[in-house]
C-alpha positions in Angstrom: 0.0 -0.1 0.0 1.0 3.9 -0.2 0.8 6.0 2.9 1.4 9.2 2.9 3.2 11.4 5.9 2.1 15.1 6.5 5.3 16.3 7.8 6.9 19.7 7.1 10.6 18.2 7.8 11.4 14.9 6.5 14.5 15.2 9.0 12.7 14.7 11.9 12.9 11.4 14.0 9.6 10.7 14.0 8.8 11.3 10.0 12.0 9.0 9.2 11.0 6.4 12.1 7.5 6.0 10.5 9.1 6.1 7.2 11.2 3.4 7.5 8.9 1.2 9.5 6.3 1.6 6.8 9.0 0.5 4.1 10.4 -2.3 6.4 6.9 -3.7 6.0 6.9 -3.2 1.9 4.7 -0.4 1.9 5.5 2.7 -0.3 6.0 6.1 1.9 5.9 9.5 0.8 6.2 12.6 2.8 3.9 15.6 1.9 4.9 18.9 3.2 1.3 20.2 4.1 2.5 23.6 4.6 3.2 23.6 0.6 -0.3 21.6 -0.3 -3.0 23.5 -2.6 -6.6 22.4 -1.7 -9.3 22.4 -4.7 -12.7 22.2 -2.8 -15.4 21.4 -5.2 -18.8 19.3 -4.6 -17.6 16.0 -6.9 -14.4 15.7 -6.2 -12.3 17.1 -3.5 -8.3 17.6 -4.6 -5.0 18.1 -2.9 -2.1 19.4 -5.1 1.4 18.7 -4.1 4.1 19.9 -6.3 1.9 20.7 -9.1 0.5 16.9 -8.8 -2.5 15.7 -7.7 -2.6 13.4 -4.8 -5.2 10.4 -5.3 -3.4 7.0 -4.8 -2.6 6.7 -1.3 -4.0 4.5 0.8 -4.0 6.3 4.1 -2.0 9.5 5.6 -0.1 10.0 9.0 -0.6 13.3 10.2 2.5 15.1 11.9 1.2 18.9 12.4 3.2 21.1 14.0 1.4 23.5 16.6 2.1 26.5 14.7 0.5 25.5 11.4 -2.4 23.6 12.8 -5.2 25.8 11.1 -3.1 24.6 7.8 -2.0 21.5 8.5 -6.0 20.5 9.7 -7.8 21.7 6.3 -5.5 19.2 4.2 -6.0 16.6 7.1 -10.1 17.6 6.1 -9.6 17.2 2.5 -8.0 14.0 2.9 -11.1 12.8 4.7 -13.4 14.3 2.1 -11.5 12.0 -0.5 -12.5 9.1 1.5 -8.6 8.6 2.7 -8.0 6.9 6.4 -6.3 9.7 8.5 -4.3 8.3 11.7 -5.2 11.3 13.1 -8.7 13.0 12.6 -9.0 16.7 11.8 -11.4 17.0 14.1 -9.7 15.5 17.0 -6.2 17.6 16.2 -8.0 20.5 16.4 -9.9 20.0 19.5 -6.1 18.8 21.1 -4.5 21.7 20.3 -7.1 23.7 22.0 -5.9 23.5 25.4 -8.6 24.9 27.4 -11.5 22.9 25.4 -9.2 19.9 25.8 -9.7 19.9 29.3 -13.3 21.1 29.5 -13.4 17.6 27.3 -11.3 15.7 29.5 -13.3 17.0 33.0 -16.8 16.4 31.2 -15.6 12.9 31.1 -14.8 12.4 34.7 -11.0 12.7 34.7 -9.1 14.0 37.3 -7.1 17.2 36.5 -4.8 20.0 38.3 -7.3 22.3 39.5 -7.1 24.8 36.6 -8.8 28.6 36.2 -9.3 30.2 33.5 -10.7 33.8 33.1 -11.3 36.6 30.7 -8.3 39.1 32.0 -9.6 39.2 34.9 -8.6 42.2 37.1 -9.4 39.9 40.5 -6.1 38.3 40.1 -6.0 37.5 44.0 -9.3 35.5 43.4 -8.4 33.2 40.6 -4.6 32.5 43.2 -6.9 31.1 46.1 -9.1 29.2 43.2 -6.2 27.1 42.4 -5.3 26.6 46.3 -2.7 29.9 46.3 0.8 29.6 45.2 2.9 28.1 44.4 0.6 27.7 41.3 1.9 26.9 37.2 0.9 29.6 34.8 0.7 28.2 31.1 -0.2 30.2 28.0 -2.6 28.7 26.0 -0.7 28.6 22.8 2.7 27.4 24.5 4.4 23.5 23.3 7.1 21.6 24.4 7.3 23.7 27.9 7.5 27.0 26.4 5.2 29.4 28.1 4.9 27.6 31.3 5.9 29.6 34.3 6.1 28.5 38.0 5.1 31.0 40.7 6.9 30.5 44.1 4.9 32.6 45.9 1.4 35.2 46.2 3.4 38.3 44.9 5.0 36.9 42.0 1.7 35.2 40.9 0.1 38.4 41.1 2.8 40.3 39.2 3.1 37.1 36.3 -0.6 37.1 35.7 -0.6 40.9 35.7 1.6 41.2 33.3 0.2 38.4 30.9 -3.5 40.5 31.5 -1.8 43.5 30.3 0.0 41.5 26.9 -3.6 40.4 26.4 -2.0 36.9 26.5 -4.5 34.0 27.1 -3.3 31.8 30.3 -4.8 29.0 32.2 -3.6 28.8 36.2 -3.0 25.5 37.5 -2.1 24.1 41.3 1.0 23.0 42.0 1.1 19.5 42.6 4.5 19.3 45.0 4.6 15.5 45.3 4.9 15.1 41.5 8.6 16.5 42.1 9.2 18.0 38.9 8.4 14.7 36.8 5.3 13.6 34.6 4.7 10.4 32.9 3.7 10.4 29.2 1.6 7.5 28.1 2.1 6.3 24.5 -1.5 4.9 23.0 -2.1 3.5 19.6 -5.5 2.0 18.7 -6.5 1.7 22.1 -3.3 0.4 23.7 -0.8 1.5 25.3 2.5 0.7 23.5 5.0 1.9 25.7 5.2 4.6 28.9 8.0 6.6 30.0 8.0 8.9 33.3 10.1 12.2 32.3 12.2 14.0 35.4 12.9 17.6 35.1 16.5 18.6 35.4 17.9 20.1 38.9 15.9 23.3 39.4 13.3 22.8 36.6 9.9 21.8 37.5 9.0 21.1 33.6 10.2 18.1 32.7 10.0 18.1 29.0 12.8 16.2 27.6 13.2 19.7 25.0 14.1 21.4 28.2 16.9 19.0 29.1 14.8 16.5 31.1 15.3 13.0 31.2 13.1 9.8 30.7 13.2 6.2 31.7 10.7 3.2 31.5 8.0 2.9 33.6 5.5 0.0 34.4 1.9 1.8 34.8 -0.3 1.3 37.5 -4.0 0.2 36.6 -5.6 3.4 37.4 -3.0 5.3 35.3 -3.3 3.1 32.4 -7.3 3.3 32.3 -7.0 7.1 32.7 -4.4 7.3 29.8 -6.5 5.4 27.6 -10.0 6.8 28.4 -8.2 10.3 27.8 -7.3 9.2 24.4 -10.7 8.0 23.7 -12.8 11.1 24.7 -10.5 13.2 22.6 -11.2 10.9 19.7 -7.4 10.1 19.1 -6.2 6.6 17.6 -2.4 7.8 18.0 -2.2 10.2 21.4 0.6 10.7 24.1 -1.1 11.5 27.3 0.9 13.1 30.0 -0.2 12.7 34.0 0.9 13.8 36.6 1.7 11.2 40.0 -0.1 12.9 43.2 -1.7 11.6 46.0 -5.2 11.6 44.9 -4.2 9.5 42.0 -3.0 10.2 38.1 -3.8 13.7 37.1 -4.4 14.4 33.3 -2.0 17.5 31.7 -2.6 17.3 28.3 -3.6 14.8 25.4 -0.8 15.4 22.4 -1.8 14.2 18.9 1.3 14.6 17.5 3.4 12.5 20.1 7.0 12.5 19.2 8.8 9.2 19.1 12.3 9.8 20.1 12.0 9.9 23.6 9.6 7.2 23.9 11.4 5.0 21.6 14.7 5.8 23.5 13.7 5.5 27.0 11.3 2.1 26.5 13.3 0.3 23.7 10.4 -0.2 21.4 9.7 0.2 18.0 6.6 2.2 17.9 6.7 3.3 14.7 5.6 0.2 13.5 2.6 -0.1 15.8 1.7 3.1 14.1 2.1 1.2 11.0 0.1 -1.8 12.0 -2.7 0.2 13.3 -2.6 2.1 10.1 -2.7 -1.3 8.1 -5.5 -2.0 10.2 -7.9 0.9 8.9 -6.5 1.8 4.9 -8.6 1.2 2.1 -6.9 -1.8 0.5 
């Protein structure tokens, strides 16, 4: 079969690994830079054009859409869906996962536990917001941030008020979350493919850093999830409508707390930490669903 990876950078580890895994299983793998596609929108015949060629003969699409190009990337995925081509991540699920606020609302509505979170419309009463998450220390996150960027730990009430007032003055949308001290700067990432946890790691922030992102110098080790953690991760991916997902959780005294559900989770950290061939699991998932 012929599978298309939607990726703006063919040299990314995840893109290369998925291509390699597909070729190993005998599939033709092509990489399409979704940012350079043209979409022809017609009633009977939706078309994707890439490098002056109509893309019509692929059996499935694997979106690897960066956060900065979500709007256009999602439009390309939607176009393939209109062409009745299986996409490993559905356009609607992709949009949902990129909206941090909407994601948290969906997860909470499904009964999943989260860190206490407050969002307001540039409220002048920052003191009240701080109280609602249990006081300082607390975490302030830009709604558009990724890979740990735009995430700030406010150690005390004064700094929390100053940071919130500064963000409000800049008209920057933020959410305020409780700081879960017992997590000790670590979180869990469960990698889910087609309703199964295919790998899990514990990411630890470097000394003096509360963010555990590997891009910020954190380290990762393989971990065995508890039943409660595994069930929470699987439910989070399911309610977000994602066949492939990276679910980030904190270990807390009241059980696992869902931080985020990532629709284009990177493979490098999880494959390195677990030693598992997760790219092949993704290809198998697509084989089960693609039109032959």
